N, C-alpha and C positions, 0 to 999 in steps of 0.2 A: 597127393597131399598138397594143399594150398598154403603157401607161405604168406603171412600177412605182416603188416607193419602197423603198430598202434599209432593212431592219429592224435595230434594235439594242436590246438590253436596257438599262434604265437603270443608270447608274453614278453614284457619288458624285462631285460636283465636288471636294470635299476629302475626304481619307481620314479626317480628324477635323474636327469642327464648328468653325466660327469663333466667337470670343467677343469680338470687337472692340466696344468701346462708344464709342470716340472718333470724331470726324468724319473722313471720308476726306481724305487729303492730296492735294496736287497731283500729277498724274502726271508722270513724267520718263522720258527715253529710257534704255535699258539696253544693256550689252554682254552678249551671250548666245551660247553654243554649243549649237545644237539637238541633242537626244538625248544630250548629254554633261553639261549642267547643272553646277553650279547657276547661278542668276542671279549675275552677277559684281558687281552693285551692289545697294544697299539698296532695298527696296521702299517703298511709300507709308507703311507704318507702322514703318519703320526696321529690319525684320528681313530677313535674307537668305533667299530662297526656295530650296528644295532639291528635287531630283528625286524623284519617286515611281515606282512600277513601271508598266510599260505606257505607253500614250500619255498618261496623266494625269500632270501635274506637281503635286506637293503645294505648296500655297501657304504664305504667311506666316500671321500671326495673323488676317489679314482675308480673304485671297483664295485662289483656286485657278485653275490654268492648264489649259486644254483644248486639245489638238491638234485643230483642225478639219480639218487636212490630213494628208498622208502623205508618204513619201519620194519618191513619183512626181510631186510637185508638184500634187496634186489636193486640193481642199478641199470640205467638205460645203456643200451649198446652204443648208441651214437647221439650226439647233440648237434643241432643245426643253429647257426647264428646268422642273422641278417643285420649287419651294422648300418647305422644311419647317424647323421649329424645335423646339428642346428647351424645353418650357415647358408651356403650357396653351392651351385654346381662347380665341380672340380676342386673344392676344398678337401683337405685330407684329415685323417685321424689315425691313431695307432691303437692296436688292440693286442693284449697278452692273454693267453689262456693258461691257467694254472690248475693242477689237480691237487686235492687235499685228501690225505689218508690218516687214519686214526689208529692208535694203539692203546689198549687198556681201558679200564673203567666201564661201568654199566651204562646202558643207554639212558640219557637224561642227566648223568653225572658229568662232572668236569673230566675231560679226557685230553690227552696230548695229540694234537694234529700237526702234521708236517707237510710242507708244500713241495710240489714238483712242477717246474715250469715246462709246459708242453709246446706251445706255439707262440710266435709273434707275427703280427700281420700289419701291413700298411693298407689303408682303405681310402679310396677316392670317391667322392660323391658324384653321382650322375644327376641329370636333370629329371628326377622322379620324386616330387614332393608328396607329402601326405595331404590331408584335407582339414580345413578349419574345423575345430571343435572335436576332432577325432583323436585316437590314441597317438597317431603320428600327425603332426599339424602341418600346415601349408609352408612353413619356413624350415621344416626338417626334410632332409633329402636322403634317400636310400643310396648306399654306395654301389656303384656298378663295376668298379675295378678293385679287386682284392689280390694282394701279393703276399705270400708266405715268405717272410724274410728270415725266419728262424724256426726250424722244425726239429726240436730236441727229442721228440718222442714219436716217431712214426715215419712212414714212407708215403709219398704222394700217390694218390689213387689206390692205396691199400688201407692205410689208417686214417687218412684224411682226404677230402676233396674240396676244391674251390670251384664255384660257379662264378665266373668273372666275365660277364657279357660285354662290358665296355660300350654299351649302346643306349645308355640312359634307362635301362631296366634294372631292377634290384638284383644284386648278386648275393651269394650266401656261402658260408663256410661250414662244412659238415666234418665232424671228427669223432673218432673212437674215444669214448670216455675212459677206457682202460680200467673199468671197475672202480674208479675214484668216486666215493660217495658225495663229495662236494666238488664242484667245478667253480673256480673264480675267474671272472672275466674282468680284466683291468683296462681302463680306457685312458687315453691321452689325446687331447685335442690338437696336439702337434703345432701349436701357435698359428693355426689356420682357421679352424672352425671355432664357433662360440662354445659349444658343448657337444657331447656325443653319447651314444648308447647303442643298444642292439636289441632286437627281438630274438627269442630263443624258443626252441621246442625240443622235446625228447623223441627219439625214434627207437 
């Protein structure tokens, strides 16, 4: 038997970069109607989140929401993130990963969703910019050094892996989605970069 992995091209976590510089606030439960949006309560930084096109949900000033699952009740086993920032080589950004679970209500109706914080990372840009006019532009730099500073839900090299080359080539963070139908990635420019984001794909 051949074991295969479904391939996906990278997509932006947020349709526009995050420019949050304040400390992340405490998470709280939300009332949300999947695929109908928007979030019906304020987010951690006090801004209402709105729906974006496709499975991606545009976040507030700080975060972006990813559908790890589908309408058939299936969820991706793993998610891969390639963080990048608008700025220059050796600038830093912070990234939190949060899983959202649901209880009650029919699909499409308003349901109670509650968060579980999974990981926190510090990411440092390498000298690997994008290209002018492309999805990642010439003033945006992929991070080549990733450090997990808080792993509340998993064991290194079991539930998550970091590829941190520290040689000016892009690093990435792969983690078990633990069956959460929505994964939120929250960004903080760490008073260093101008703004930050990540590419993501399901595995």
